[in-house]
Each structure stands twice: as structure tokens, then as C-alpha cells.
C-alpha positions in Angstrom: -32.4 -16.5 29.5 -34.7 -14.0 27.7 -32.4 -11.2 26.7 -35.1 -8.8 27.7 -34.9 -9.9 31.4 -32.0 -10.4 33.8 -32.3 -12.0 37.2 -30.9 -10.5 40.4 -30.1 -13.2 42.9 -29.6 -13.3 46.6 -26.7 -15.1 48.3 -29.0 -18.0 49.3 -30.3 -18.3 45.7 -26.9 -18.3 44.2 -25.6 -21.0 46.6 -28.6 -23.1 45.7 -28.1 -22.7 42.0 -24.4 -23.4 42.4 -25.1 -26.6 44.3 -27.8 -27.7 41.8 -25.3 -27.2 38.9 -22.7 -29.4 40.7 -24.9 -32.0 42.3 -27.9 -32.3 40.1 -26.6 -31.3 36.7 -23.1 -32.8 37.2 -20.7 -30.0 36.3 -17.8 -30.3 38.8 -17.1 -27.4 41.1 -13.5 -27.2 39.9 -14.8 -26.7 36.3 -17.0 -23.8 37.5 -14.1 -22.3 39.3 -11.9 -22.6 36.2 -14.5 -20.9 34.1 -14.8 -18.1 36.6 -11.1 -17.6 36.7 -10.9 -17.7 32.9 -13.7 -15.0 32.7 -11.7 -12.8 35.1 -8.5 -13.4 33.1 -10.1 -12.4 29.9 -11.5 -9.2 31.4 -8.0 -8.3 32.5 -6.3 -9.2 29.2 -8.6 -7.0 27.2 -7.1 -4.1 29.1 -3.5 -5.1 29.8 -1.4 -7.5 27.9 1.1 -7.9 30.7 1.9 -6.5 34.1 2.1 -7.3 37.8 -0.9 -8.5 39.8 -1.8 -8.8 43.5 -4.4 -11.4 44.4 -6.0 -11.0 47.8 -7.4 -14.5 48.6 -9.5 -15.7 51.4 -10.0 -19.3 52.4 -13.3 -20.0 50.7 -14.2 -20.8 47.1 -14.0 -17.1 46.2 -10.4 -17.3 47.3 -10.1 -20.4 45.2 -11.2 -18.4 42.1 -8.4 -16.0 42.9 -5.8 -18.7 43.1 -6.9 -20.2 39.8 -6.7 -16.7 38.3 -3.2 -16.3 39.7 -2.2 -19.4 37.7 -3.8 -18.3 34.5 -2.1 -14.9 34.7 1.3 -16.5 35.4 0.8 -18.6 32.3 0.5 -15.4 30.3 3.8 -14.0 31.6 2.4 -11.8 34.4 4.3 -11.3 37.7 1.8 -12.6 40.2 1.8 -12.1 44.0 -0.8 -14.0 46.1 -1.7 -12.6 49.5 -3.6 -15.2 51.5 -5.6 -14.1 54.6 -7.1 -16.6 57.0 -6.4 -20.1 58.4 -5.5 -22.6 55.7 -6.7 -25.4 58.0 -10.2 -24.1 57.5 -9.9 -23.6 53.8 -12.4 -25.2 51.4 -11.5 -28.3 49.5 -11.4 -26.5 46.2 -9.2 -23.8 47.6 -6.8 -26.4 48.9 -6.7 -28.1 45.5 -6.0 -24.8 43.7 -3.2 -24.0 46.2 -1.6 -27.3 45.5 -1.7 -26.7 41.7 -0.1 -23.3 42.2 3.0 -24.9 43.6 4.1 -25.7 40.0 3.8 -22.1 38.8 6.0 -19.1 39.3 3.7 -17.3 41.7 5.0 -15.5 44.9 3.1 -15.8 48.2 3.3 -13.0 50.7 1.9 -12.1 54.1 1.5 -8.5 53.2 1.7 -6.8 49.7 5.3 -6.4 48.6 4.7 -3.4 46.3 3.0 0.0 46.7 1.6 -0.1 43.1 0.3 -2.9 40.9 -1.2 -3.1 37.4 -4.2 -5.0 38.7 -5.3 -5.8 42.2 -7.8 -8.6 42.6 -10.2 -8.9 45.5 -11.0 -12.6 46.2 -11.4 -12.4 49.9 -15.0 -13.3 50.7 -17.5 -13.5 47.8 -21.3 -13.7 48.4 -21.3 -15.5 51.7 -20.5 -12.7 54.1 -23.1 -12.2 56.8 -21.3 -10.3 59.5 -19.1 -7.3 60.0 -15.5 -7.5 58.8 -13.1 -7.3 61.8 -9.6 -8.3 62.9 -7.1 -9.4 60.3 -9.7 -9.3 57.6 -10.5 -5.6 58.2 -6.8 -4.8 58.3 -6.3 -6.6 55.0 -9.1 -4.6 53.4 -7.6 -1.4 54.6 -4.1 -2.4 53.4 -5.5 -3.5 50.1 -7.2 -0.2 49.6 -4.0 1.8 50.4 -2.1 0.3 47.5 -2.3 1.8 44.0 -3.7 -0.1 41.1 -6.9 -1.1 39.2 -9.0 -3.0 41.7 -11.0 -5.9 40.4 -13.5 -7.7 42.6 -14.4 -11.3 41.9 -18.2 -11.9 42.1 -18.8 -9.0 44.6 -16.5 -6.6 46.5 -15.6 -8.0 49.9 -17.6 -6.3 52.6 -20.8 -5.7 50.5 -23.9 -7.6 51.5 -25.0 -9.7 48.5 -28.7 -9.2 49.3 -29.0 -5.6 50.4 -25.9 -3.7 49.1 -25.1 -2.5 52.6 -21.5 -2.4 53.9 -20.4 -4.8 56.6 -18.2 -2.3 58.5 -15.6 -1.9 55.7 -15.4 -3.0 52.1 -13.2 -3.1 49.1 -14.0 -0.2 46.7 -13.6 -1.8 43.3 -13.0 -0.2 39.9 -14.8 -3.1 38.4 -16.4 -6.4 39.4 -16.6 -9.6 37.3 -19.7 -11.5 38.7 -20.5 -15.1 37.8 -23.7 -16.7 36.6 -26.2 -14.0 37.6 -26.2 -10.5 38.9 -26.1 -10.3 42.6 -28.7 -8.1 44.1 -26.2 -6.3 46.3 -24.3 -5.2 43.2 -27.4 -3.3 42.0 -28.6 -1.6 45.2 -27.1 1.4 47.0 -24.5 1.8 48.3 -23.2 -1.5 47.0 -23.5 -0.5 43.3 -21.2 2.5 44.0 -18.5 0.2 45.4 -18.7 -2.4 42.6 -17.6 -0.1 39.8 -18.2 -1.4 36.3 -20.0 -4.7 36.5 -19.3 -7.5 33.9 -21.6 -10.6 34.0 -19.8 -13.8 33.1 -21.4 -17.0 32.0 -19.7 -19.9 33.7 -22.3 -22.6 33.2 -24.8 -21.8 36.0 -28.0 -21.0 34.0 -31.7 -21.2 34.4 -31.4 -25.0 34.2 -30.0 -24.7 37.7 -33.3 -23.2 39.1 -35.2 -26.6 39.1 -38.4 -24.7 39.5 -37.3 -22.1 42.0 -36.7 -18.8 40.1 -35.0 -15.9 41.7 -37.4 -13.5 43.6 -36.1 -10.5 41.8 -35.5 -9.5 38.1 -34.9 -6.5 36.0 -35.4 -5.5 32.4 -32.7 -5.0 29.8 -32.6 -3.7 26.3 -34.7 -1.3 24.3 -38.2 -0.4 25.6 -40.0 -1.0 22.3 -38.9 -4.6 22.3 -40.8 -5.1 25.6 -44.0 -3.3 24.7 -47.0 -4.8 22.7 -47.3 -3.9 19.0 -49.4 -0.8 18.2 -52.1 -2.0 15.8 -51.9 -0.3 12.4 -55.7 -0.2 12.1 -56.4 1.2 15.6 -57.9 4.5 16.6 -58.0 6.9 19.5 -60.7 4.9 21.1 -58.9 1.6 20.9 -55.5 2.8 22.1 -56.8 3.5 25.6 -59.0 6.0 27.3 -57.5 7.4 30.5 -59.5 9.2 33.2 -57.1 11.3 35.2 -58.3 12.9 38.5 -55.5 15.4 39.2 -54.7 18.9 40.4 -56.4 21.2 42.8 -57.6 24.8 42.6 -54.9 26.9 40.7 -52.5 23.9 41.0 -52.6 22.3 37.5 -49.0 21.2 37.2 -49.4 17.6 38.3 -52.4 17.2 35.9 -50.4 18.6 33.0 -47.4 16.3 33.6 -49.5 13.2 34.1 -51.6 13.9 31.0 -48.6 14.6 28.8 -47.0 11.4 30.0 -50.1 9.3 29.3 -50.3 10.6 25.8 -46.5 10.2 25.2 -46.9 6.5 26.3 -49.5 5.9 23.6 -52.9 6.7 25.2 -55.5 7.5 22.6 -57.6 9.8 24.8 -57.0 11.5 28.2 -59.8 13.1 30.2 -58.7 15.2 33.2 -61.0 15.7 36.2 -59.8 18.9 37.9 -61.3 22.1 39.3 -62.7 24.6 36.7 -60.0 27.1 37.6 -57.4 24.8 36.0 -59.1 24.7 32.6 -57.2 27.6 30.9 -53.8 26.3 32.0 -54.5 22.7 31.1 -56.0 23.4 27.7 -53.0 25.6 26.9 -50.4 23.2 28.1 -52.0 20.0 26.8 -54.7 21.0 24.2 -55.2 17.4 23.4 -56.9 16.6 26.7 -60.6 16.3 27.4 -61.7 18.4 30.4 -64.1 17.5 33.1 -65.0 18.7 36.6 -65.5 16.5 39.7 -69.3 16.5 39.0 -68.5 14.4 35.8 -66.4 11.8 37.7 -69.1 9.1 37.7 -69.6 9.6 33.9 -65.8 9.4 33.4 -65.6 6.1 35.3 -67.9 4.6 32.9 -66.1 6.1 29.9 -62.5 5.2 30.8 -60.4 2.1 30.2 -58.2 3.0 33.2 -58.2 5.5 36.0 -55.4 7.5 37.6 -56.1 9.5 40.8 -54.0 11.4 43.2 -51.4 13.7 41.5 -51.8 17.2 43.1 -55.4 16.7 44.3 -54.6 17.8 47.9 -56.2 16.3 51.0 -59.5 18.1 51.1 -62.8 16.5 51.9 -63.7 16.8 48.2 -60.5 15.0 47.2 -61.2 12.2 49.7 -64.8 12.0 48.4 -63.5 11.6 44.8 -61.2 8.8 45.9 -64.0 7.1 47.8 -66.2 7.3 44.7 -63.4 5.8 42.5 -62.9 2.9 44.9 -66.6 2.3 45.6 -68.1 2.6 42.2 -65.3 2.0 39.7 -64.1 -1.4 38.4 -61.5 -0.3 35.8 -57.8 -0.7 36.3 -56.7 2.0 38.7 -53.5 3.9 39.7 -53.4 5.6 43.1 -50.5 8.1 43.5 -49.3 11.1 45.5 -52.1 12.7 47.5 -54.4 9.7 46.8 -51.9 7.6 48.8 -51.8 10.2 51.6 -55.6 10.2 51.8 -55.5 6.4 51.9 -53.1 6.5 54.8 -55.4 8.8 56.8 -58.6 6.8 56.3 -59.5 3.3 57.5 -62.6 3.5 55.4 -60.7 4.1 52.2 -58.3 1.3 53.1 -61.2 -1.1 53.6 -62.6 -0.1 50.2 -59.2 -0.7 48.6 -58.9 -4.1 50.2 -62.4 -5.0 49.0 -61.5 -4.0 45.5 -58.3 -6.0 45.6 -60.0 -9.1 46.8 -62.5 -8.8 44.0 -59.6 -8.9 41.5 -59.6 -5.2 40.4 -56.3 -4.2 38.9 -54.9 -1.6 41.2 -51.4 -0.1 41.3 -50.1 2.0 44.2 -47.0 4.1 43.5 -45.7 5.4 46.8 -42.3 6.9 47.4 -40.6 6.0 50.7 -42.3 8.8 52.5 -45.7 7.8 51.4 -44.9 4.2 52.0 -43.9 5.1 55.5 -47.3 6.8 56.1 -49.1 3.7 54.7 -47.1 1.2 56.8 -46.1 3.0 59.9 -42.5 1.9 59.3 -39.7 4.6 59.5 -38.2 5.6 56.2 -34.7 4.4 57.1 -36.0 1.0 57.9 -38.0 0.9 54.6 -34.8 1.7 52.7 -33.0 -1.3 54.2 -35.5 -3.7 52.7 -37.9 -2.0 50.3 -38.8 -5.2 48.5 -40.0 -6.7 51.9 -42.3 -3.9 52.8 -43.5 -3.3 49.3 -44.5 -7.0 49.1 -46.2 -6.8 52.5 -48.3 -3.9 51.4 -49.2 -5.7 48.2 -50.4 -8.7 50.2 -52.3 -6.5 52.6 -54.4 -4.8 49.9 -54.1 -7.4 47.1 -52.6 -4.9 44.8 -49.4 -4.1 42.9 -47.0 -1.7 44.7 -44.3 0.3 42.9 -42.2 1.2 46.0 -40.2 4.2 44.7 -36.6 5.1 45.7 -33.2 5.3 44.0 -33.9 1.7 43.2 -37.7 1.1 42.7 -39.2 -2.3 43.4 -42.5 -3.3 41.8 -44.0 -5.9 44.2 -47.0 -8.2 44.1 -48.7 -10.7 46.4 -46.8 -13.7 45.1 -44.1 -14.2 42.5 -40.9 -12.4 41.7 -40.5 -8.6 42.1 -39.1 -6.2 39.6 -36.1 -4.0 40.5 -35.5 -1.0 38.3 -31.9 -0.3 37.6 -32.1 2.6 35.1 -32.8 6.2 36.0 -30.6 8.8 37.6 -30.4 11.5 40.3 -31.8 14.1 37.8 -35.2 12.4 38.2 -35.3 13.5 41.9 -37.3 16.6 41.0 -40.8 17.8 41.6 -43.3 16.2 39.2 -41.3 13.1 38.3 -43.8 10.9 40.1 -46.7 12.6 38.3 -45.1 11.5 35.0 -44.8 7.9 36.2 -48.5 7.9 37.2 -49.5 8.9 33.6 -47.2 6.3 32.1 -48.6 3.6 34.4 -52.2 4.5 33.6 -51.5 4.4 29.8 -49.8 1.0 30.1 -52.6 -0.5 32.1 -54.7 -0.2 28.9 -52.1 -1.7 26.7 -50.7 -4.6 28.8 -53.1 -7.2 30.2 -51.2 -8.1 33.4 -51.2 -5.3 35.9 -47.8 -6.3 37.4 -46.1 -6.3 34.0 -47.7 -3.0 33.1 -46.4 -1.4 36.3 -42.9 -2.8 35.9 -42.7 -1.6 32.3 -44.0 1.8 33.4 -41.2 2.1 35.9 -38.7 1.0 33.3 -39.9 3.4 30.6 -39.9 6.2 33.2 -36.3 5.5 34.1 -35.2 5.2 30.5 -36.9 8.5 29.7 -35.2 10.0 32.7 -31.8 8.8 31.4 -32.6 10.3 27.9 -33.6 13.6 29.5 -30.5 13.8 31.7 -28.3 12.9 28.7 -29.7 15.9 26.9 -30.3 18.4 29.8 -27.8 17.2 32.4 -28.8 15.8 35.8 -28.8 19.1 37.5 -31.0 20.7 34.9 -33.4 17.9 34.3 -37.1 18.7 35.0 -40.2 16.5 35.1 -41.4 18.0 31.8 -38.2 16.9 30.1 -38.9 13.3 31.3 -42.4 13.4 29.8 -41.1 14.7 26.5 -38.3 12.1 26.4 -40.9 9.3 26.5 -41.7 10.0 22.8 -38.0 9.4 21.9 -37.6 6.0 23.3 -39.2 4.1 20.4 -37.1 5.7 17.8 -33.7 6.2 19.2 -31.8 3.2 20.5 -29.6 4.0 23.4 -26.5 3.3 21.4 -27.3 6.2 19.1 -28.1 8.7 21.8 -25.7 10.7 23.9 -25.2 8.3 26.7 -22.7 9.4 29.4 -21.4 6.3 31.1 -22.0 7.7 34.6 -25.8 8.1 33.9 -26.3 4.4 33.2 -25.2 3.0 36.6 -26.8 -0.4 35.9 -24.6 -1.2 32.9 -27.4 -3.0 31.2 -28.1 -0.5 28.5 -24.6 0.2 27.4 
């Protein structure tokens, strides 16, 4: 796998890749199970040399992983207690084989935990296959497991967390850490599942990209330092070759959005930024960002010819004049385009603008929409809570409808396209939930559309850079004190300060990919 990219798999994808590894590549399932157990054992032994362990095991292959781990810990001198839940008559073949092997090892079996406190408590109840609410003896087992004291380690995914959505099936194990196998499960990365997974460690057990056989996962994320993902900046370039951005932003005496977007575009490497905004904003804009070129709405047509990319929407309001400007940008422009904020609200209110957008998309114009869930709800007519349950689905539907790229923004942002995998952003933090943060993203996206040929890649990188800048800003200012301007300024630091050399509070990087 490219170290710059990590896949996020669904339960169905993981099962397919597991089967391909066994049936088409020829690695026996018991070998994969042994590797999984070894990875979990190594994680434990790095923290504790010896102790006592409780293994909560279901009857499937996740439970089989737990039984294999029980043996490996017993071999190292641990006192191991196995608590099996379920009907052994319905157990998987690999579980039965592991249970038989355990008969030769000093492992205790119990029908309920024998201690109130353990060194390590391992959740191997369900794994990725859960598709319904936990009830009955399984729900009671989860409650009992949670009531005991000890470091709780989940194998593959905490029992009760939906592998695809991160939602909770009634009740779930709240883990201190999760060792997941092969690929990151999407549910480990989405809310609320990521909060229940604790620290996530990814273990290579032999299920790799070779197991895809042409069917890649539908979701991926970026990892590593941003500069490794961005194109080189030509040493012999100039302000005209590094990207000319036309930014239609701000309304009368409301210049903040224009300031933030313009700063962000410059901090992301744009050579020139021209801001189309009311004359009243000139003093504020030229004081806050003296590098910008200034233009009024009467110069919009000229700006469309001049620019390499266009950004419209931040702070423009919903006036007739703003709608007219958006219409002009859609009807007469052909440059890469970002529509954000009020531009999206105007779009949601006008069938004519929607038709123009669809026409532009069909012609192949590079267009990126950047709606947060409220704006996405207005564009789709779908309630916010429903959108949150499957943001990737509705983001993709909107991308297909208009033939554009959609950055559907939430605590986890998905960048979607008509076909092909979607990008899921795992960096960023709650400090970015502040006024103007979206304006910064629009400027970053516009700048990258002039530097990266593929619009989807440009949009995904923009979201990633925005999140990483937000993490850098929160590390310096704190999440409560972080403002959008701090995020814009932090963009300039990413190229020069690897995350390992910055103040990096563990709680900020919830994804674990950058640590």
C-alpha cells in the first residue's frame, strides 16, 4: 500500500478480501487467525510482561481469534480466563479447532467473570459481522464485561459498533484500545464508533491489496505529511504560474469571509488572488490582506477571463445581485470552480442555477461543492440527522446529480464523486467548529485546483490540509480558543514542521494516523 493512503473498508469488503486471501491466494484461515492473535499478543506484551487476562469470546471467527490469543498469553505465563457466550453447536469451524487446541493449555473457562479486576480484558465477542441490535445474553455479557475493572482491548472492532457507519447496535463495548486486522474498518473512524474504539492499532496479518482482485474499497484516507502529497513547487515559477484565483466573496460591510478565503488561498501557494466584493469592503480587505487584487462585481466578467480558478459564495448573501453573479459564473465561465456557503444556498433556491450547474458538469467543467450538512440538507431535501447516518451516500448522489465533486462537511468530511472511491477525512478537531472555518477551506480548495490536475484529488487534499492546519492551530491555541484565522495562518506551517516536531496532544489526533 502507498504509505500516503490508507483504505477504510466496510464489513462486506473485509469479508470479501478475507475470502479472497483464503480461497484465491491460498493462505489458510487458521494461519490468518494465528497472525491476528499474535498481533494482539504483541500489543499486550509491549505494555505488560505478565498479568491476568479475561477473554470474552463469541462463537464466530472473532471469538476464534480470542481463543488463539488465550493460548498465546498462557504460553507467556499469563493467568488466562476465557468466558464463552453463545451456543457451541453453532460455532464456526475455526472456533471449534481453536477450542480443541486450548484443551492442552492451562486456561480456565467460566460462565461469568471470576474476578472484579483484570490486567487486560479482551473483547472477542462479535467482530465486523454484526448487523442487528445486541439483546439477550449478549447484551448482558457486554454489560457485565463493562462493569469489571481492567484495560479493555477489542479485537478488530468493539462489539456493538457497526463496521460501516460507526453507530451503536443498542449497546457496545467501550474499549481503551482496538487492534484491527488487515485494513481500518470504516466504523472505527466515524462517530460515535471512533470514541468507543480507543487507540487504534492496525496489524498486518497477510490480507493486503493483492486480495482486492480488482475491487478496491470505496473509501480511503490520507496519511503522513501534507508536503509529501502535494506537487513540487517549480523553482523557476512566478506569481502568474502559481495560480490566479478569482474570489467572489463578502457583502456590504461584511468582509470577513473574503479575508479568510483570500488568506487561505495565498497560504496554500496561490500566486495571485483577486477578490470581487462590494466597494465598501476595500479598506478592510486591503488592510487585512494587502497582497490581494481588488475588484467590484462590474469586473466579474473580466476576472473570469483572467483567473485560473474561481471561488464563489463565502459571505456573498442571498441578494438578487449575488444570485446574478453566480449565474454569470456558471453561464459564462469555464475555469475550475468552487461553490461554497451562500453560493450553495442560492443554488438550493433556484432551479435555473441548478440546471446551469448540471450543464456545466455535463460539459466536464471542474466544479467542487463544499456543503456542510445544513447546506447539503437544503440541496437534497434530506433531514440533517438522516444525512449524518450516511454522508457518503448522499454526497455521492449529489455528485452524480450535478456531475461534480462534493465535499460533504461534518465531523468526518467525505469528498465524493460520480464514480470511484470517496475520500474520508480523519484529521481535524472540534476547535474547527467555528465561524469562518469553511471560508478557509474554500480558499484552500481554489488554490489547489490550480496546482492539481484532477479535481477530486485537489478537493480531497484541500480537506486534508485544512484538517491538518486545524490540528496545528488547536495544538497552539487550544480547541476552545481556536479561530478560523488561526487555521489560515497554520497552513503556512505545514510544509516546514513535521507533526512529530510540533506540539501534538494525543487527544487532538483522533485518527491516530499522524502520530
